[in-house]
C-alpha positions in Angstrom: 20.2 52.8 47.9 22.4 49.9 46.7 21.2 46.4 47.0 23.1 43.9 49.2 25.5 41.5 47.5 25.2 37.7 47.4 27.9 35.4 46.0 26.2 32.4 44.5 29.1 30.0 45.1 30.7 28.0 47.9 34.1 28.4 46.3 36.7 29.7 48.8 38.7 31.0 45.8 35.8 33.2 44.6 35.1 34.3 48.1 38.7 35.4 48.5 38.6 37.3 45.2 35.4 39.1 46.1 36.9 40.1 49.5 39.6 42.0 47.5 36.9 44.5 46.5 36.2 45.5 50.1 32.5 44.9 49.8 30.1 43.2 52.2 28.4 40.1 50.9 26.9 36.8 51.9 27.9 33.5 50.3 25.4 30.8 49.5 25.2 27.6 47.5 23.2 27.9 44.3 22.6 24.1 44.0 22.7 24.0 40.2 22.9 21.1 37.8 26.2 21.6 36.0 25.7 18.8 33.4 26.6 20.1 29.9 23.8 20.0 27.4 24.1 18.1 24.1 26.6 19.9 21.7 27.1 22.7 24.2 30.5 24.4 23.9 32.6 25.4 26.9 31.7 29.0 26.3 28.0 28.3 26.1 28.1 26.1 29.2 29.8 28.6 31.5 27.6 31.4 30.1 24.4 29.4 30.9 25.6 28.2 34.3 26.7 31.7 35.5 23.1 32.9 34.8 21.6 29.7 36.3 23.6 30.0 39.5 22.6 33.6 40.0 18.9 32.9 39.3 18.9 29.8 41.6 19.2 32.1 44.6 16.8 34.8 43.3 13.8 33.5 45.2 15.7 33.3 48.5 17.4 36.8 48.0 14.6 38.9 46.5 16.1 42.3 46.7 19.8 41.7 46.1 22.6 41.8 43.5 23.5 38.1 43.0 26.8 37.1 41.5 26.9 33.9 39.6 30.1 32.5 38.1 31.2 29.3 36.4 34.4 28.2 34.9 35.1 25.6 32.2 38.5 24.6 31.0 39.1 23.3 27.4 42.0 21.5 25.9 42.1 20.7 22.1 38.4 21.5 21.9 37.4 19.1 24.7 36.1 20.3 28.1 38.3 19.4 31.1 36.9 18.7 34.5 38.4 18.7 38.0 40.8 15.8 38.4 39.5 14.7 41.8 42.3 12.2 42.2 46.1 12.2 42.1 46.2 9.8 39.1 43.8 12.0 37.1 45.8 15.1 38.0 49.1 13.5 36.8 47.4 12.6 33.5 46.0 16.1 33.0 49.3 17.8 33.7 51.3 15.3 31.6 48.9 16.0 28.7 49.2 19.8 29.2 53.0 19.8 29.2 54.2 22.3 26.6 50.7 23.0 25.5 48.0 25.7 25.9 44.7 25.3 27.8 41.8 27.7 27.5 39.7 28.8 30.5 36.3 30.3 30.0 34.7 32.1 33.0 31.1 33.0 32.9 30.0 36.0 35.1 26.5 37.1 35.8 25.2 39.9 38.0 21.5 39.5 38.7 19.4 42.3 40.2 16.8 40.0 41.8 14.5 43.0 42.5 14.1 43.8 38.8 15.0 40.4 37.3 17.6 42.1 35.0 21.0 40.7 34.6 24.4 41.4 33.0 26.4 38.5 31.7 29.7 37.9 30.0 32.4 35.2 29.4 36.0 36.0 30.0 38.6 33.9 28.1 42.1 33.2 29.5 44.8 31.0 27.9 47.5 29.3 29.9 50.7 28.1 28.2 52.4 25.3 30.1 56.1 24.8 30.3 57.4 21.4 29.3 56.8 19.4 32.5 58.8 16.4 33.7 57.2 13.6 35.7 59.2 14.7 38.7 58.0 18.3 38.4 54.4 17.2 38.2 54.8 14.8 41.2 56.5 17.5 43.4 53.8 20.0 42.5 50.9 17.7 43.1 52.3 16.6 46.5 52.9 20.3 47.5 49.4 21.7 46.5 47.0 18.8 45.9 44.8 20.8 43.4 42.4 17.9 42.9 39.3 20.2 43.1 40.7 22.6 40.5 40.0 22.4 36.8 43.3 21.8 35.0 45.0 20.4 38.2 46.6 23.6 39.3 46.2 26.7 41.5 47.5 29.6 39.6 47.3 31.8 42.7 49.7 29.4 44.5 52.7 27.3 43.5 50.9 26.4 40.2 52.4 29.6 38.7 55.7 27.6 38.3 54.1 25.4 35.7 53.5 28.1 33.2 55.5 29.9 30.5 52.9 32.7 29.9 49.3 33.8 30.0 47.0 35.4 27.4 44.0 37.3 28.7 42.7 40.6 29.9 41.9 39.7 33.6 44.1 37.3 35.6 41.4 36.9 38.2 39.2 35.2 35.6 41.7 32.3 35.8 41.0 31.9 39.5 37.3 31.9 38.8 35.8 35.4 39.2 36.7 38.1 36.7 37.0 41.1 39.0 37.6 43.7 36.4 34.3 42.8 34.6 32.5 42.5 38.0 33.5 46.0 39.0 32.0 47.4 35.8 28.8 45.4 36.3 28.5 46.6 39.9 29.1 50.2 38.9 26.2 49.9 36.5 24.1 48.9 39.5 25.3 51.9 41.5 27.9 50.1 43.6 31.0 52.3 43.7 34.3 50.5 44.0 36.5 51.8 45.5 
């Protein structure tokens, strides 16, 4: 018997990605403090938060496979947050013009029945085209990606901002590395497809 799945995230992007696998799951908010710890790197932060998000729902879902994920963007060694406003998004995209931004996506699959978990961090690098102020403004007006780290939606019109990608799994850029997740689920006896 395979355990039911829980997605420990309210993200519609992660939900849509998980739906691609054709599995049944419930989605719930992990209510986790995402504040970075002192001297914590982007990789360490998303690794820790992926585990924390899965574990946060372990008491509520006691015999489940709980998927925790967290993404942290980094530019020139500094963590990048969600822009939240148009002005901040303009500033982020202007800074990224012609540059590369790294995205680290932590993924944890917790078996809440046994307490055992699998965890890994996927790295994905985005190389931006040189962006004019006009291009940035048109893009932001069209997609308004103010809740997205890096000020873009790669699954949408944001693709026009990039020259190339470096990474193994393009779904990690959207926030849930499906290739790694399939492997983790298979280790728990969930066969996909």
